C-alpha positions in Angstrom: 84.5 271.3 -39.0 81.0 271.8 -37.7 80.7 268.1 -36.7 84.1 268.3 -34.7 82.9 271.5 -32.9 79.6 269.7 -31.9 81.4 266.5 -30.8 83.9 268.7 -28.8 81.0 270.6 -27.2 79.2 267.4 -26.3 82.3 265.9 -24.7 83.0 269.1 -22.9 79.4 269.2 -21.5 79.8 265.6 -20.3 83.0 266.4 -18.5 81.4 269.6 -16.9 78.4 267.7 -15.7 80.6 264.8 -14.4 82.8 267.2 -12.5 79.7 268.8 -10.9 78.1 265.5 -10.0 81.4 264.5 -8.4 81.3 267.6 -6.3 77.9 267.1 -5.2 78.4 263.4 -4.4 81.5 264.3 -2.3 79.0 265.7 0.3 77.4 262.4 1.6 73.7 262.9 2.0 72.8 259.6 3.3 70.6 258.6 0.4 71.2 255.8 -2.1 73.8 256.3 -4.9 71.0 256.5 -7.5 69.2 259.2 -5.5 72.4 261.1 -5.0 73.2 261.1 -8.7 69.6 262.3 -9.6 69.8 265.1 -7.1 73.2 266.1 -8.5 71.7 266.2 -12.0 68.8 268.3 -10.7 71.3 270.9 -9.4 73.2 270.7 -12.7 70.0 271.1 -14.7 69.3 274.3 -12.8 72.6 275.7 -14.0 71.5 275.4 -17.7 68.0 276.9 -17.4 66.9 280.5 -17.6 63.6 281.3 -16.1 61.4 284.2 -17.5 61.5 285.8 -13.9 65.2 286.3 -14.5 66.3 284.6 -11.4 69.1 287.0 -10.7 72.7 286.4 -9.6 72.9 286.7 -5.8 69.2 285.8 -5.5 67.6 282.5 -4.5 66.7 279.5 -6.5 63.8 277.7 -5.0 63.2 273.9 -5.4 59.8 272.6 -4.3 59.5 269.0 -3.3 56.1 267.4 -3.8 55.4 264.1 -2.4 58.0 261.7 -1.1 60.8 259.6 -2.2 64.6 259.2 -1.7 65.4 261.8 -4.3 63.3 264.4 -2.6 64.9 263.6 0.7 68.4 264.1 -0.7 67.3 267.4 -2.2 66.1 268.7 1.1 69.5 268.1 2.6 71.1 270.3 -0.1 69.3 273.5 0.9 71.7 276.5 1.4 74.1 275.2 -1.1 75.1 277.6 -4.1 74.3 277.2 -7.7 76.6 279.9 -9.2 76.0 282.9 -7.2 72.5 281.9 -6.0 71.5 280.3 -2.9 69.4 277.1 -3.0 66.1 277.1 -1.1 64.4 273.7 -0.7 60.9 273.3 0.7 58.2 270.7 0.8 55.0 271.9 -1.0 51.5 270.8 -0.9 49.6 270.0 -4.1 47.0 272.6 -3.3 49.6 275.3 -3.4 51.9 274.1 -6.2 50.8 276.8 -8.7 51.7 279.6 -6.4 54.6 278.1 -4.5 57.2 280.5 -6.1 59.4 277.5 -7.1 61.8 277.7 -9.9 61.8 273.8 -10.0 59.3 271.4 -8.7 60.4 267.9 -8.0 57.5 265.4 -8.2 58.2 262.3 -6.0 57.1 258.9 -6.8 54.4 259.0 -4.2 52.4 261.3 -6.7 52.2 258.8 -9.5 48.4 258.5 -9.3 47.9 262.4 -9.3 50.4 263.2 -11.9 48.0 264.4 -14.6 46.2 266.6 -12.1 49.4 268.1 -10.9 50.7 268.9 -14.4 47.3 270.4 -15.3 47.6 272.8 -12.4 51.0 273.9 -13.5 50.1 274.7 -17.1 51.1 278.2 -17.9 53.6 278.5 -15.0 57.3 278.9 -15.5 58.0 276.1 -13.1 60.6 273.5 -14.3 59.0 270.1 -13.4 61.3 267.2 -12.7 60.6 263.6 -11.8 61.9 260.2 -12.0 58.5 258.8 -12.5 58.5 256.4 -15.6 58.0 258.3 -18.9 57.6 261.7 -17.1 58.7 263.9 -19.9 56.4 262.0 -22.3 53.4 262.5 -20.0 53.8 266.3 -20.1 56.6 266.9 -17.5 59.6 268.9 -18.5 62.6 266.9 -17.3 62.5 263.2 -16.5 65.1 260.6 -15.5 65.3 257.2 -17.1 67.6 254.4 -16.2 69.3 252.9 -19.2 72.2 250.4 -19.0 72.6 251.1 -15.2 73.0 254.9 -16.0 70.8 257.8 -15.2 69.6 259.5 -18.5 67.9 262.9 -18.8 64.8 263.3 -20.9 63.7 266.8 -21.8 60.3 267.6 -23.3 61.1 270.6 -25.5 57.4 271.6 -26.2 56.6 271.7 -22.5 59.7 273.7 -21.7 58.8 276.3 -24.4 55.2 276.5 -23.1 56.7 277.2 -19.6 58.8 280.0 -21.0 62.0 278.2 -20.0 65.1 278.7 -21.9 67.2 275.5 -21.6 70.9 275.8 -22.5 72.4 274.0 -25.6 74.9 272.1 -23.4 72.2 270.5 -21.5 70.1 269.8 -24.7 73.2 268.0 -26.2 73.5 265.4 -23.4 69.6 264.9 -23.0 67.2 262.7 -24.9 64.8 265.2 -26.4 61.0 264.5 -26.3 58.6 266.4 -28.5 
């Protein structure tokens, strides 16, 4: 019975995420399909994370974009959308101000590949959800990374780093993600 319940919840989670991605993709952003899908995943990831600052209903959720790549460009075009009852704020941030940017989520662009270790060190102890599509991002100390597998975007979640950041990631997201420890 427990296996059937788990399977049902996994399938349900998949359909919820697919519906949300379809809704985001229905609003053309001008980016590539892969970038649009990754941006949609980021919006959906935010729905399943509780920050220790309590990001309240009716408040704002802030995405910081560090560096540049096509996913960051798509995210910038999605500002003022709503995630639940919260308005999405998207801003470019500089590396020197990332620890105090007030972001809930920091998307780290591909242009920051050579500085990734320094960036992640600066964020230690913060409650910022780090996300990137840099190769092996979650294995290198980021929280949520993207990997392409069989022409599909997969999410990798670093459980230990999310706990260190004080983030509570919902079970529905954890069921569909590849967990890194």
